[in-house]
C-alpha positions in Angstrom: 0.0 0.0 0.0 1.3 3.4 -1.0 0.7 6.7 0.5 2.6 9.7 -0.5 4.1 12.1 1.9 1.3 14.7 1.4 -1.4 12.2 2.2 -3.1 12.6 -1.2 -4.3 9.8 -3.3 -1.9 8.8 -6.2 -2.9 9.8 -9.7 -2.4 6.3 -10.9 -5.1 3.6 -10.8 -3.5 1.8 -7.9 -5.9 1.0 -5.0 -5.6 3.5 -2.2 -6.8 3.7 1.4 -6.6 6.9 3.5 -5.1 6.4 7.0 -8.4 7.3 8.6 -10.1 4.6 6.5 -7.4 2.2 7.6 -8.0 2.9 11.3 -11.7 2.5 11.0 -11.6 -0.6 9.0 -9.0 -2.2 11.4 -11.1 -1.4 14.7 -12.6 -4.6 16.1 -16.3 -4.8 16.3 -17.9 -3.9 19.7 -21.4 -5.0 19.1 -21.1 -8.3 21.0 -19.4 -7.0 24.2 -22.0 -4.2 24.5 -24.8 -6.7 24.4 -23.1 -8.7 27.2 -22.9 -5.6 29.4 -26.6 -4.9 28.9 -27.5 -8.4 30.0 -25.3 -8.1 33.1 -26.9 -4.8 34.1 -30.4 -6.2 33.7 -29.5 -9.2 35.9 -28.1 -6.9 38.7 -31.2 -4.7 38.5 -33.5 -7.8 38.9 -31.4 -8.9 41.9 -31.7 -5.5 43.6 -35.4 -5.4 43.0 -35.8 -8.8 44.5 -33.9 -7.6 47.7 -35.9 -4.5 48.1 -39.3 -4.3 49.9 -42.7 -4.0 48.3 -42.3 -0.2 47.8 -38.8 -0.6 46.3 -37.1 1.2 49.3 -34.3 0.0 51.5 -34.6 -3.4 53.2 -36.7 -3.1 56.4 -34.9 -3.3 59.8 -35.9 -6.0 62.3 -38.2 -4.9 65.2 -36.0 -3.6 68.1 -35.8 -5.7 71.2 -37.5 -4.3 74.3 -38.2 -5.5 77.8 -41.6 -4.8 79.5 -43.4 -5.1 82.8 -47.0 -6.0 83.3 -48.9 -3.4 85.3 -50.2 -4.5 88.7 -51.5 -2.8 91.8 -50.1 -2.9 95.3 -50.0 -1.0 98.6 -46.9 1.2 98.7 -45.6 3.4 101.5 -45.9 7.2 100.9 -43.3 9.6 102.1 -43.1 13.4 102.1 -40.1 15.7 102.4 -40.1 19.4 103.4 -37.7 22.1 104.4 -37.6 22.6 108.1 -35.9 24.3 111.0 -35.0 23.0 114.4 -36.3 24.7 117.5 -35.7 24.1 121.2 -38.3 22.3 123.2 -38.4 25.3 125.5 -36.7 28.6 124.9 -36.9 30.7 128.0 -35.7 34.3 128.5 -33.9 35.0 131.7 -34.9 38.3 133.3 -34.4 39.7 136.8 -37.5 40.3 138.9 -36.0 43.2 140.8 -34.0 46.3 139.9 -30.4 46.8 141.0 -26.8 46.7 140.0 -25.6 43.5 138.4 -22.5 42.5 140.3 -21.7 38.9 139.1 -22.3 36.4 136.4 -22.3 32.8 137.7 -22.3 30.6 134.6 -20.3 30.0 131.5 -21.9 31.1 128.2 -22.9 28.2 126.0 -22.7 25.7 128.9 -25.4 23.5 130.3 -27.1 24.8 133.4 -29.6 23.1 135.7 -32.9 24.4 136.9 -32.4 26.5 140.0 -28.7 27.2 139.4 -27.6 30.8 140.1 -26.8 32.6 136.9 -26.5 36.3 138.0 -26.3 38.2 141.3 -27.8 41.6 141.8 -26.4 43.7 144.6 -28.3 42.3 147.7 -27.5 45.1 150.2 -30.6 47.3 149.5 -32.8 44.2 149.8 -31.2 43.1 153.0 -31.9 46.6 154.5 -35.4 46.4 153.3 -35.8 43.0 154.9 -34.5 44.4 158.3 -36.9 47.3 158.1 -39.8 45.0 157.3 -38.9 42.8 160.2 -38.8 45.8 162.6 -42.1 47.1 161.3 -43.7 43.7 161.9 -42.4 43.8 165.5 -44.0 47.2 166.1 -47.3 46.1 164.6 -47.4 42.9 166.7 -46.7 45.0 169.9 -49.6 47.4 169.0 -51.8 44.5 168.4 -51.1 42.9 171.7 -51.8 46.2 173.4 -55.1 46.5 171.6 -56.0 43.0 172.6 -55.4 43.7 176.2 -57.5 46.9 176.1 -60.3 45.0 174.4 -60.3 42.2 177.0 -60.4 44.6 179.9 -63.3 46.7 178.5 -65.2 43.6 177.5 -65.6 42.4 181.1 -66.5 45.9 182.3 -68.9 46.4 179.5 -70.7 43.2 180.4 -71.2 44.8 183.9 -72.6 47.9 182.2 -69.7 50.0 183.7 -68.5 51.5 180.4 -70.4 53.1 177.6 -71.1 51.4 174.3 -68.8 53.9 172.5 -65.8 53.0 174.6 -66.3 49.3 174.0 -66.7 49.8 170.3 -63.5 51.9 170.1 -61.6 49.2 171.8 -63.0 46.6 169.4 -62.1 48.6 166.4 -58.6 49.3 167.7 -57.9 45.6 168.1 -59.0 44.8 164.6 -56.9 47.7 163.2 -53.9 46.4 165.0 -54.5 42.9 163.7 -54.7 44.3 160.1 -51.5 46.2 160.6 -49.7 43.0 161.7 -50.9 41.3 158.6 -49.7 44.2 156.4 -46.3 44.2 158.1 -46.0 40.5 157.7 -46.8 40.9 153.9 -44.1 43.5 153.6 -41.7 41.2 155.3 -42.5 38.4 152.9 -42.0 40.8 150.0 -38.6 41.8 151.4 -37.7 38.1 151.6 -38.7 37.5 148.0 -36.8 40.6 146.7 -33.7 39.4 148.5 -34.1 35.9 147.0 -34.8 37.4 143.5 -31.5 39.3 143.7 -30.1 35.9 142.9 -31.2 35.2 139.3 -31.7 31.5 138.8 -32.0 29.3 135.7 -35.8 28.7 135.1 -35.2 25.4 133.3 -32.4 22.9 132.5 -30.7 23.6 129.2 -28.0 25.4 127.3 -27.3 28.9 128.4 -27.0 31.6 125.8 -24.7 34.7 125.6 -25.0 37.2 128.4 -26.7 40.4 127.2 -25.7 42.5 130.2 -22.3 42.9 131.7 -21.4 43.3 135.4 -21.8 46.8 136.8 -24.8 47.7 134.7 -28.1 48.7 136.2 -30.8 46.1 135.7 -34.3 47.7 135.7 -36.3 44.6 136.5 -38.0 42.4 134.0 -37.7 44.9 131.2 -34.0 44.0 130.7 -33.1 40.6 129.0 -30.1 39.0 130.7 -29.8 35.8 128.7 -31.8 32.8 127.5 -31.8 29.1 128.2 -32.8 26.6 125.6 -33.9 23.0 126.4 -32.6 20.9 123.5 -33.8 17.5 124.6 -36.3 16.8 123.2 -36.0 19.0 120.1 -38.7 20.4 117.9 -38.5 20.5 114.1 -40.8 23.1 112.6 -41.9 22.8 108.9 -44.6 24.1 106.6 -47.0 22.0 104.5 -48.2 23.8 101.4 -52.0 24.3 101.1 -52.0 22.3 97.9 -50.3 19.3 99.5 -52.6 19.4 102.5 -55.7 19.6 100.3 -54.5 16.7 98.2 -53.7 14.5 101.2 -57.0 15.3 102.8 -58.9 14.3 99.6 -56.9 11.1 99.2 -57.6 10.1 102.8 -61.3 10.8 102.5 -61.4 8.8 99.3 -59.6 5.9 100.9 -56.6 6.1 98.5 -54.2 6.8 101.4 -54.3 5.3 104.9 -52.7 7.2 107.7 -51.1 5.6 110.8 -53.6 4.4 113.4 -52.8 7.2 115.8 -52.7 9.8 113.1 -49.1 10.8 113.9 -46.7 10.2 111.0 -43.1 9.1 111.6 -40.4 11.6 110.9 -36.7 11.6 110.1 -34.3 14.5 109.8 -31.7 14.9 107.0 -28.9 17.3 108.2 -27.2 19.9 106.1 -24.4 17.5 105.2 -26.8 15.0 103.8 -26.7 12.5 106.6 -29.8 11.3 108.3 -30.2 11.8 112.1 -30.3 8.4 113.7 -33.2 8.9 116.0 -36.8 8.9 114.8 -39.5 11.4 115.8 -43.2 11.9 115.4 -45.4 14.7 114.2 -47.3 16.0 117.2 -48.9 19.2 115.9 -50.4 20.6 112.7 -51.9 24.0 112.6 -55.4 24.4 111.1 -54.6 27.9 110.0 -52.8 28.8 106.7 -50.2 31.5 106.7 -51.4 34.2 104.3 -47.8 35.2 103.4 -46.4 31.7 102.7 -49.5 29.7 101.9 -48.4 26.9 104.2 -49.7 25.4 107.5 -47.2 25.1 110.2 -46.5 21.6 111.5 -44.1 20.3 114.2 -42.3 17.0 115.0 -40.6 16.1 118.2 -37.3 14.3 118.3 -35.2 12.9 121.2 -31.8 14.7 121.3 -29.8 13.3 124.2 -26.4 14.0 122.6 -27.3 17.5 121.5 -26.6 16.5 117.9 -29.5 18.8 116.8 -29.0 22.4 117.6 -31.7 25.0 117.7 -32.0 27.1 114.6 -30.5 24.7 112.1 -32.1 24.4 108.6 -32.8 20.7 107.8 -35.0 18.5 105.7 -37.7 16.5 107.4 -38.9 13.1 105.9 -42.4 12.0 106.8 -43.5 8.4 106.5 -46.1 6.0 107.9 -48.9 6.6 105.3 -49.7 3.9 102.8 -51.2 4.4 99.3 -53.6 1.6 98.5 -53.8 -0.2 95.2 -51.1 2.0 93.6 -49.5 1.5 90.2 -45.8 2.0 90.3 -43.5 1.8 87.3 -39.7 2.5 87.0 -38.7 6.1 86.4 -36.8 5.1 83.2 -40.1 4.0 81.6 -41.6 7.5 81.9 -40.8 9.8 79.0 -41.4 13.5 78.4 -43.0 15.2 75.5 -44.2 18.8 74.8 -47.7 17.6 75.9 -46.6 16.0 79.1 -45.3 12.6 80.3 -46.1 9.4 78.6 -45.0 5.7 78.4 -44.8 3.2 75.6 -47.3 0.3 75.9 -47.0 -2.9 73.8 -50.3 -3.5 71.9 -51.8 -6.8 71.0 -50.1 -6.5 67.6 -46.7 -6.1 69.3 -46.4 -2.5 68.4 -45.1 0.4 70.7 -48.1 2.6 71.3 -47.6 5.9 73.4 -49.9 6.3 76.3 -50.2 9.7 78.2 -49.9 9.3 82.0 -50.3 11.5 85.0 -47.6 10.8 87.6 -48.0 11.3 91.3 -45.5 11.0 94.0 -42.0 9.5 93.9 -41.5 6.2 95.7 -38.2 4.4 95.7 -36.9 4.4 92.1 -40.3 4.7 90.5 -43.3 6.9 89.8 -46.7 6.4 91.2 -49.1 6.6 88.3 -52.3 8.4 89.1 -54.0 7.9 85.8 -53.3 6.6 82.3 -52.6 2.9 83.0 -54.6 -0.1 84.2 -53.7 -3.5 85.5 -52.6 -5.8 82.7 -51.0 -3.2 80.5 -47.5 -4.1 79.2 -45.3 -1.1 79.7 -41.9 -0.9 77.9 -39.2 -0.4 80.5 -36.0 -0.8 78.6 -35.3 -0.2 74.9 -37.4 2.9 74.4 -34.4 4.6 72.7 -34.6 2.1 69.9 -38.2 2.8 69.0 -38.2 4.5 65.6 -41.7 6.0 65.8 -45.0 5.5 67.6 -46.7 2.4 66.3 -43.4 0.7 65.3 -43.3 -3.1 65.8 -41.1 -4.3 68.7 -39.8 -7.7 69.9 -40.4 -8.3 73.6 -37.5 -10.0 75.4 -37.3 -11.5 78.8 -34.2 -9.5 79.9 -32.8 -6.1 79.3 -31.4 -5.6 75.8 -27.7 -5.5 75.6 -26.2 -2.1 75.5 -29.4 -0.2 76.3 -29.3 2.3 79.1 -33.0 3.2 79.1 -34.8 5.7 77.0 -35.1 8.7 79.3 -33.3 10.6 82.0 -34.5 10.3 85.5 -37.0 12.9 86.4 -36.3 15.2 89.3 -37.8 14.1 92.7 -40.7 16.1 94.0 -40.2 18.1 97.2 
């Protein structure tokens, strides 16, 4: 085959092929491989369609495994918790009964004092002088009374003989009675002087812990108007707390309806949680609940009494009081992790007869142990999903109920905060 350098066909009659024609004629035929590719693609498409679901989407996931509990009713203990403050069983102000100069303090501040122990001394000299004067006055009055009695006795015998006038006898009688009254008055002043002298020694009115002295030695004490100190009896100890009007109303309705049973004596048991979180070891009882509602706080004052032999509780501490002893009858309790939150409120997932997860709105009541008391929304026999709620794709999704907790599942919801 000849081709000139210019690429033109020769002028002779020799057969001639252009290079372009040579390349085209030499290219192998691709018709058969192309048909094979089309067949392979069709086969793959048929396989993919066979693997897809009826709608042609991705293959469906298997129902997630969940664990459930069957709802039952039981009697559960009911507890209440409130903010409280300790208060001494008796808190007495120590005041002097007489006026005078305070000359001595006889106790150590913050120490324990016994009833009748001397706490302060007021200068006794003025009271000793008053006692001596009252004693002398009584002697004078008694002497006058004796003289009047003698005069009355002498005139009485003469009067019976009609030797003296009626006026003279009447005067003698009146003089004797006046003298007797003066003796009684003098004796009263003497007793008062004795008391004033005794009251110059200020004693502890009760046994307890003495407070800080409010008056120093050398100051004038003007009787009961001046507070000297205070004594607090700390054994037993009171714990004062307030019950909100709403809680009191709810409790009253539940008791009347028979849903809650109170202790037989009506006095609930009490525990105290201290500021460091520890629980005071001794148990107390509620012994007072006010029927009035404080208009400023909307609460009713209540009080519990606790033994406090070691003075662990101190007056004025802020604590938490835990009340127990009441029982809620036929209550439904489910674990807290089974209760979920939504914009419309709390709900749980219930397994339907078709093994589907159906949401069920619930109204929760009080907290007990690690679960919620369900006031409404569930009935005995319902199967509530406890574990595996996080794997539920949507309400109405099918689920597989397992006997145990699914591996790797931590529960579907965070624990709700405890009511106070």
